[in-house]
Every structure is written in C-alpha cells, then in structure tokens.
C-alpha positions in Angstrom: 0.0 0.2 0.3 0.9 3.1 -0.9 1.3 6.3 0.9 1.2 9.8 0.1 1.1 13.1 2.3 -0.3 16.8 2.4 -0.6 19.6 4.4 -4.7 19.0 4.4 -6.4 16.4 3.0 -10.5 16.6 2.2 -12.8 14.1 2.2 -15.8 15.1 -0.1 -15.7 17.8 -3.0 -19.0 19.1 -2.7 -19.2 23.4 -2.8 -17.2 23.2 1.2 -14.3 20.7 0.5 -13.2 22.6 -3.2 -13.5 25.7 -1.7 -11.4 24.6 1.2 -9.3 23.2 -1.0 -8.9 26.1 -4.0 -8.5 28.7 -0.8 -5.7 26.6 0.8 -4.0 26.1 -2.2 -3.7 29.6 -3.2 -2.1 30.2 1.0 0.6 28.0 -0.2 -0.8 24.6 1.1 -0.1 21.1 -0.3 -3.7 19.4 -1.0 -5.3 16.3 -1.5 -9.0 16.2 -2.3 -11.0 13.2 -2.1 -14.1 12.1 -3.7 -16.0 8.9 -4.4 -18.2 10.1 -7.3 -17.1 10.4 -10.8 -17.7 14.1 -10.9 -16.9 16.9 -8.5 -19.1 19.6 -6.9 -21.1 16.8 -4.8 -24.8 17.3 -4.7 -25.8 20.9 -5.7 -23.5 20.4 -8.6 -24.2 16.8 -9.7 -27.5 15.8 -7.9 -29.1 19.2 -6.2 -28.9 23.3 -7.0 -27.8 23.6 -10.3 -29.9 20.7 -12.4 -32.4 21.3 -10.9 -32.1 25.4 -11.4 -31.6 24.0 -15.3 -35.1 22.8 -15.4 -36.6 25.2 -13.5 -35.4 27.9 -16.3 -37.6 25.9 -18.7 -40.2 25.9 -16.6 -40.1 29.7 -16.4 -40.6 29.7 -20.3 -43.3 27.6 -20.3 -45.1 29.9 -17.4 -44.4 32.9 -19.2 -45.6 31.0 -23.0 -49.0 30.2 -20.6 -49.0 34.0 -19.3 -48.5 35.8 -22.9 -52.3 35.7 -23.6 -52.9 38.1 -20.7 -50.4 40.8 -22.1 -52.4 40.0 -26.2 -49.5 37.9 -27.2 -51.5 34.4 -28.5 -49.1 31.5 -27.9 -49.2 28.2 -27.0 -47.0 25.5 -25.6 -46.9 22.8 -28.3 -44.7 20.2 -26.4 -42.1 19.7 -24.7 -38.8 18.0 -26.2 -37.5 15.7 -23.1 -34.7 14.6 -25.1 -33.5 18.3 -25.3 -34.5 19.5 -22.2 -32.1 16.5 -20.3 -29.7 17.5 -22.8 -29.7 20.8 -21.9 -29.8 19.7 -18.1 -26.9 17.6 -18.4 -24.9 20.0 -20.5 -24.9 22.7 -17.8 -24.1 20.4 -15.4 -20.8 19.1 -17.5 -19.6 22.6 -18.3 -19.9 23.5 -14.8 -17.8 20.3 -13.3 -15.6 20.4 -16.1 -15.1 23.9 -15.2 -14.4 23.2 -11.5 -11.5 20.6 -12.8 -9.7 23.0 -14.3 -10.0 25.4 -11.2 -8.5 22.8 -9.0 -5.5 21.5 -11.7 -4.4 25.1 -12.0 -4.1 25.9 -8.3 -2.0 22.6 -7.6 -4.8 20.2 -6.0 -4.5 16.9 -5.7 -7.9 14.7 -6.6 -8.6 11.5 -5.4 -11.2 9.5 -6.6 -12.2 6.9 -4.3 -13.9 6.2 -1.0 -12.3 7.3 2.3 -12.1 6.9 5.9 -10.1 8.4 8.8 -7.9 5.3 10.0 -6.8 7.7 12.5 -6.4 11.9 13.5 -3.8 12.0 10.4 -4.2 9.1 8.3 -6.9 8.5 5.6 -7.3 5.5 3.9 -8.8 5.2 0.7 -10.0 2.8 -1.2 -11.4 2.2 -4.8 -14.9 4.1 -5.5 -17.8 1.6 -6.3 -17.2 -0.2 -9.3 -13.6 0.5 -9.7 -10.6 -2.1 -9.0 -8.0 1.1 -8.8 -7.7 4.1 -6.5 -7.7 7.4 -9.1 -5.6 10.3 -9.2 -5.7 13.1 -11.3 -3.0 16.3 -11.4 -4.6 17.6 -14.4 -8.2 18.2 -15.5 -9.5 15.3 -16.9 -6.4 13.1 -16.7 -6.6 10.0 -14.1 -4.1 7.6 -13.6 -4.4 4.9 -11.6 -2.4 4.6 -7.9 -3.3 1.4 -6.4 -6.0 -0.7 -5.0 -5.5 1.3 -1.6 -3.6 3.7 -0.4 -3.0 6.1 2.5 -2.6 9.7 3.0 -1.4 11.8 6.0 -2.5 15.1 6.5 -1.9 17.3 9.3 -5.1 18.5 8.9 -8.5 16.5 7.9 -11.5 18.7 6.6 -15.0 16.2 6.8 -17.3 17.7 4.2 -18.9 14.4 3.5 -22.4 15.7 3.0 -25.9 14.5 3.2 -28.7 12.5 1.8 -32.8 12.5 1.7 -34.2 11.5 4.4 -36.6 9.1 3.9 -40.1 8.8 5.0 -40.0 7.0 8.4 -41.0 3.8 7.9 -41.3 4.3 4.1 -38.0 3.8 2.4 -37.5 5.0 -1.2 -39.0 2.2 -3.6 -40.7 2.2 -6.8 -42.7 5.6 -7.0 -41.8 6.9 -4.1 -38.8 8.7 -5.1 -36.3 11.4 -3.3 -35.1 14.8 -5.3 -31.9 12.8 -7.1 -34.3 10.4 -8.5 -37.1 13.1 -9.5 -34.3 14.9 -11.6 -33.5 11.7 -13.2 -37.3 11.1 -14.5 -36.9 10.9 -18.5 -40.3 12.9 -18.2 -42.8 15.3 -16.2 -45.2 13.2 -14.2 -48.8 14.0 -15.0 -49.4 14.1 -10.9 -47.8 14.2 -8.7 -47.9 14.2 -4.7 -44.9 16.2 -3.0 -44.5 15.8 1.1 -42.7 18.4 2.5 -42.9 22.2 3.0 -39.3 23.2 2.4 -37.1 24.7 -0.5 -37.0 21.1 -2.6 -40.5 20.1 -2.0 -41.6 23.6 -3.3 -39.3 24.2 -6.2 -40.5 21.2 -7.5 -43.9 21.8 -6.7 -43.7 25.2 -8.9 -41.4 23.0 -11.3 -44.3 20.4 -12.3 -47.1 22.4 -11.7 -45.4 25.2 -14.7 -45.0 21.9 -16.8 -48.5 21.2 -16.8 -48.5 18.6 -14.0 -51.4 18.1 -11.2 -49.3 18.5 -8.1 -50.5 17.8 -4.2 -48.8 19.1 -1.3 -49.0 17.5 1.6 -47.4 19.3 4.6 -47.4 18.9 8.6 -48.0 23.0 9.6 -50.8 25.7 8.1 -48.1 27.2 5.7 -45.2 26.4 3.7 -41.4 27.6 4.9 -43.1 27.7 8.7 -39.9 28.4 10.3 -39.2 31.5 8.0 -40.4 34.9 8.8 -44.7 34.5 9.0 -45.5 37.5 6.4 -43.2 35.8 3.6 -44.8 31.9 4.7 -48.0 33.1 4.5 -47.4 34.9 0.9 -45.9 32.3 -1.1 -48.2 29.7 0.6 -51.0 31.5 -0.8 -49.4 32.2 -4.4 -48.5 28.5 -4.7 -52.8 27.5 -4.2 -53.2 30.6 -6.7 -51.3 28.5 -9.6 -53.3 25.7 -9.2 -51.2 23.4 -6.3 -53.3 22.0 -4.2 -51.6 22.5 -0.4 -53.2 20.0 2.3 -52.0 21.4 5.9 -51.5 20.4 9.2 -51.2 16.8 6.8 -49.6 13.5 8.8 -48.0 10.3 6.7 -49.2 7.3 7.7 -47.8 5.6 5.1 -47.5 5.0 1.0 -48.5 2.5 -0.5 -46.7 1.8 -3.9 -48.4 -1.2 -4.7 -48.0 -3.5 -8.2 -49.5 -0.8 -10.3 -48.1 2.3 -11.4 -47.8 5.2 -9.1 -48.6 5.5 -5.2 -51.2 6.1 -2.5 -50.0 8.4 0.2 -52.3 7.8 3.5 -52.2 10.3 5.5 -54.5 12.5 8.2 -55.3 16.1 8.9 -55.8 18.6 12.0 -54.9 15.2 14.3 -58.0 13.6 12.7 -59.0 10.0 13.0 -60.5 9.8 9.1 -57.6 8.5 7.4 -57.4 10.5 3.3 -55.3 9.8 0.3 -53.7 11.1 -2.7 -52.7 9.5 -5.4 -50.0 10.5 -7.7 -47.6 9.6 -10.6 -44.9 9.9 -8.3 -44.6 10.8 -4.9 -41.5 12.8 -4.0 -40.5 12.7 0.0 -38.8 15.9 0.6 -39.1 16.3 4.1 -35.3 17.2 4.4 -32.2 15.8 4.7 -29.4 13.5 6.9 -25.7 14.2 7.6 -23.7 11.8 5.9 -22.0 10.6 9.6 -23.2 7.4 10.1 -20.3 5.7 9.0 -18.0 3.9 11.5 -14.8 5.8 11.6 -16.6 9.1 12.9 -17.0 7.4 16.4 -13.6 5.4 16.2 -11.7 8.5 15.7 -13.7 10.1 18.6 -15.5 12.8 16.5 -18.4 14.7 19.0 -21.9 14.0 17.1 -24.9 15.9 18.3 -28.5 14.1 18.6 -29.5 14.1 14.9 -25.8 13.3 13.6 -24.3 16.6 13.0 -20.3 17.3 13.8 -20.5 19.9 16.5 -18.0 22.5 15.4 -16.8 26.0 17.0 -17.2 29.2 14.7 -14.5 28.7 12.6 -15.1 24.6 12.0 -12.4 22.5 14.2 -13.9 19.7 15.6 -13.5 18.1 19.3 -10.5 15.9 17.6 -7.3 18.5 17.5 -6.4 18.4 13.8 -9.9 17.9 12.2 -12.6 19.8 11.1 -15.8 19.7 9.3 -18.2 21.8 7.3 -21.0 21.8 5.3 -23.9 19.8 5.5 -22.9 18.1 8.3 -22.6 20.6 10.8 -25.4 22.5 12.7 -27.1 25.1 10.4 -28.4 25.9 7.4 -28.0 23.0 4.5 -26.6 25.5 1.6 -24.1 25.7 -0.7 -23.0 29.1 -0.4 -22.7 28.6 3.6 -20.5 25.6 2.7 -18.3 27.3 0.7 -17.3 30.4 3.2 -17.0 27.8 5.6 -14.1 26.2 3.6 -12.6 29.4 3.2 -13.0 30.3 7.0 -11.2 26.7 7.6 -8.2 26.9 4.7 -7.5 31.2 6.5 -7.7 29.6 10.1 -5.9 26.4 9.6 -2.9 29.4 7.4 -2.6 31.0 10.6 -4.8 34.1 9.7 -8.1 35.8 11.2 -11.1 35.4 9.3 -14.5 36.3 10.4 -16.8 33.3 11.2 -19.6 32.6 9.5 -22.5 33.8 11.2 -26.2 31.7 10.3 -27.9 35.2 10.8 -26.3 36.5 7.9 -26.6 33.5 5.2 -29.4 34.2 2.8 -31.4 31.5 2.4 -33.4 31.5 -1.2 -36.2 29.4 -2.5 -36.8 28.8 -6.4 -40.5 28.5 -6.6 -42.7 30.3 -8.2 -42.5 33.8 -7.5 -39.0 32.6 -5.3 -38.7 33.3 -1.8 -35.4 34.9 0.1 -34.6 35.9 3.4 -31.9 37.1 5.8 -31.2 37.9 8.8 -33.7 38.2 11.8 -37.5 37.6 11.8 -39.2 40.5 14.2 -40.2 37.7 17.0 -36.4 37.1 16.8 -35.5 40.3 17.3 -37.7 40.9 20.6 -36.1 37.9 22.2 -32.8 39.3 22.0 -31.4 41.2 24.9 -29.0 43.2 23.1 -31.2 44.6 20.6 -33.1 47.6 21.5 -36.6 48.8 19.7 -36.9 46.1 17.5 -39.6 46.8 14.6 -40.8 45.9 11.1 -42.1 47.5 8.0 -44.4 45.9 5.5 -44.1 46.9 2.0 -46.8 46.8 -0.5 -45.0 45.0 -3.3 -47.7 45.7 -5.9 -46.6 49.5 -5.6 -43.6 48.9 -7.7 -44.5 48.5 -11.4 -42.1 45.4 -12.2 -43.9 43.7 -9.8 -47.7 44.8 -11.3 -46.3 44.0 -15.0 -45.6 40.8 -13.7 -48.8 39.5 -12.8 -47.1 37.8 -9.3 -48.4 38.6 -5.8 -45.6 38.9 -3.3 -44.5 40.7 0.3 -41.7 42.2 1.9 -40.4 42.5 5.3 -37.7 44.7 6.5 -36.6 44.6 10.4 -34.7 46.8 12.3 -33.4 47.6 15.8 -30.6 49.4 17.7 -27.6 47.6 19.3 -27.7 48.4 23.2 -24.1 49.7 22.4 -25.8 52.4 20.2 -29.2 52.9 21.0 -29.8 55.8 18.7 -28.6 54.1 15.3 -31.0 51.7 13.9 -29.6 49.2 12.1 -31.2 46.9 8.8 -31.8 43.4 10.7 -33.4 41.4 8.5 -35.3 41.3 5.0 -37.9 38.9 4.0 -38.9 38.5 0.3 -41.5 37.0 -1.5 -41.4 38.3 -5.2 -39.8 37.3 -8.6 -36.0 38.0 -8.9 -36.2 37.5 -4.8 -33.2 35.3 -5.2 -31.1 38.4 -6.6 -32.8 41.3 -4.5 -31.4 39.8 -1.4 -28.2 39.8 -1.9 -28.2 43.7 -1.6 -30.1 43.1 1.7 -27.0 40.2 3.1 -24.7 43.5 2.5 -26.8 45.8 4.4 -27.3 42.7 7.2 -23.7 41.6 7.3 -22.0 44.8 7.5 -24.8 46.3 10.0 -25.2 49.3 7.9 -27.2 52.2 9.8 -31.0 52.2 8.4 -30.3 56.1 7.9 -27.8 55.7 5.3 -29.2 52.1 3.8 -32.5 54.5 3.2 -30.2 56.9 0.8 -28.9 54.5 -1.7 -30.5 54.7 -4.9 -31.7 52.4 -6.8 -32.5 52.3 -10.6 -35.6 52.9 -12.1 -38.0 50.5 -13.1 -36.3 47.8 -11.7 -37.5 45.3 -8.5 -34.8 46.7 -6.7 -36.7 49.7 -6.3 -39.2 48.2 -4.2 -36.6 47.6 -1.7 -35.6 51.3 -1.7 -38.7 52.0 -0.9 -39.2 49.9 1.7 -36.0 51.1 3.6 -37.0 55.2 2.7 -40.5 54.0 4.7 -39.3 52.7 7.6 -36.4 55.1 8.0 -39.5 57.7 8.1 -38.6 58.8 4.8 -41.6 57.8 2.5 -43.9 59.7 0.5 -47.4 59.1 -0.4 -47.9 55.5 -1.7 -51.4 56.4 -3.5 -50.8 58.3 -7.1 -53.8 60.1 -6.2 -52.9 61.2 -3.1 -50.1 62.6 -4.5 -51.8 64.3 -7.3 -53.6 65.7 -4.2 -50.6 67.3 -3.2 -49.5 68.8 -7.0 -47.7 65.8 -7.4 -44.7 64.4 -6.7 -41.6 63.3 -8.6 -40.8 60.8 -6.3 -43.6 58.6 -5.9 -44.1 57.9 -9.8 -40.6 56.9 -10.1 -40.9 54.6 -7.5 -44.0 53.2 -8.1 
C-alpha cells in the first residue's frame, strides 16, 4: 500500500470541500481532495442546485408562454422535447464540473477518486470507489491515473465535507414511485400527477416546476403554511401564491404510509389536523422532501472520537474545529443551514484559519436563504420575533412594503411581500440597523444579495435608506421599503400624490 503526504486532506468535493482546497492551495498549502463520485461538485452541482435550476429555467419559459395572453400575445405550448431538455440539464452540469476540475488543477490541488476512511487523526485510507478496481488520481483536469488498490494519505489537517442525503419518510423507504429529489431530477418526463410531502425548498421548487409543466400537484405539509420556520408574512404569502397557481396545498397533514403497490404510481395515506379519518392522495410519483440527513453514520466518525450531536451533526466551533485536534468539519454535516454558499464560505474560513490568518467566522444570521419557487422567496437575518427575543437589541420594528406598488411587480402579474426588520444595538441605541429582510417576489434570489450586505455589515438604516436604486426595477421596492422604515417615505397612492400637487418621486417608485 502506497503512502502520500499533504498539508491538508479533504474528504468530499462539494462546495465546502473544493472551496477549502482552492483557498488553501492559494495560501501555499499542499492539498489532497478525495471524492468518491466520478464528477466533482457534490450534491449541489450534480444532483441538486444546478440541475434543478436548469429545469426551473425551462419551466419559466413554459410559464411565460401561458401568461403571454394576458399581455395580448397569442402563444401556445405545443410540446416539451424531453430529450433536448435532458441535454440542456446535463450540458449545464458538465460545463460547471469541467470548469471546477480545471480550476483545481490550475491551483495545484491533487484530486483522488475513491472511498475515504479516517483511520486516525492524520491518516486517511482510500479504497477504490464503487465499481472501480483502482484508486484514481489526477493532477490535470480530466486526466486520471491509477495509484493502487488502496492508498494511505497523511495530512497535518483533515477536513470533513461528506455532505448529506435525502431523508426518507419514517417507515417508508424510497422504492418504486416513492422517490427522492435525485430520482426526481432523473425522470425521463414530467409526471402528469404528483404528491409532494414536505414544505421546504426542495418540495416547493419541484411543486413549482411540475405545476408550470402542467402536472397536477398535491403538496402535503405538516403546518398551516410552507416554510413555517421563516418570517410569517413571507411564508403565508408564498403559500397563497402556490395555491393561486393551482397547487393543492393540504395543511396539517400527517403521513401514515405510502402504498407503492404493484400498479403504476403511489397512494399516500394521511390524516389531517389530528383527526382519525384516513385520507388518500394519489400521484404518478410521490416525492418525499422532508429534509436531509448528514453523512456521518460511517463507523470511523465514532472510532476517531468525533463528537456528534443528537441528530448526527458534527459539533464544531465557529471556525470549523471539531473536538479532535487537527480535524475540521463543514457544510451539511454541521448544524445550521444546509446551503452550498454557506459551506463554500465555511471552507474559506477553515483554510485561512489553518494557514494562520484571522478570518471572520460564518454567522448563520447573515447567510441568505433562497427558494426558487414560483414566485421566489428569499430571507436573511432576523424576523421580528427573533429580534424581540434578543436582549442586545433595542426597539425592534418591522415594516411591510406593498409589493404591488412597484411597477415591475405590477407588470409581472405576480403576488408578493417584503418585510424589513430594524433595531438598534444596546451599545448604540440611537443608530437603528437593518437586521432582517424577507421577500417573496420574482427575482427575490437576486434582491436578497443587497439585503445580505446591509444585514451582514450592520449598515445604519439611515444610510441604507439613501441608497439609490435604478428605475424601473424590482430592486426599487427594496429602496422604497427602506425609506418607509426610516421615515422618509412619500405617499403610496398616486391619487393622493396628485392632490398634493404631484411628486416626481412617487411616480419614480411605483
């Protein structure tokens, strides 16, 4: 068995793993990146964010065709060429994975393809990945060479980035027509009917995708609204908009079991509102999207003494250190938002900390959350209740902005909402800050970027309210909401504005 030495060894080549590798290599460290899949990028790039957004991009086109008549354009959706749609999805993924491989090669990162196991604090044993006879190594993008049937890689520091996998319904393993998100992405055609169990990002994105493609969608959720952990106005608005599009949202539903049977499709047996009466929902497919579970059940986590929380997440400090010296963890296996951009930033923090720098740790309060539903939803920072429960925040307040006051919103035919939360810190009680922003709107995924800057940098509300937004854009609604919160607003009603002799700004913002 051969042996190789590196400064840093990373297990898992998802966003957290490859960002650690790229930043560490940039800082002069020798880096080994181990991945068991044939392509780099992890779940996000291969089985999640990127392929799903490719399909959602196509679904937007279908939706625009259906809405064209409202604007006087006669158009019909004739058919969907699923072969070309699959090619569009796969080519998007391939372009991204090849680009990543090229970047890692350029930075001098050595990539190994195999199954990794931490044998002790500094030794990683690598066996061939499934179906392979040899561990593969690459220095150049796309050029692999065999390095033996097993390999030991020694590292001064070990970074665990093993990711997560879909969580099955209790007592109902994935089988037949009961599928997970990965299988949903691999369907040859869109289903004619579907039942989706879940109320989070994955559930809502597939509900929007299939609904836009003409699928009859039933959404079973446990609470009275989707995204129930989000700011209430945003979650209620999105629930309403999904219903308005024809998605059947069944609230307070508790699934008993799923009957996949011998026939095509599956039937979900559930109860509603704690009642005794059993109800059923049939779908050509049933998608279970109730969350993900961390990939920490391998025996070597326990054998190395790595501390896990009750649900299997690795305990770390703010910089990614585990309880085992020299072992770090990030991404979906750590508590917090299971988001690619969070893991990416965690990777940079870990690499810089190992290199002796003093980076700012990742704060979940400043990590934006986005759901690419129709319409989109995005959130960053605190909701009002969160701000009220924080002892260091003085005079927390919220302002709701009527999104239909925005001209682009009005043209879109969409419904939406925007809530901004402000408050002062105890050390500066006279300086209100932007503490949270919660949006349901077209392009909410882009609008939230500005909000993250304001929340993350603790920008005073007075300064944020004077930022200039281009006209006419969706972003203008954010500027109007900030001005309203800062007490700089002007009348929302154009008629009222005319009574006051007219006001150029009111027309500019509406």
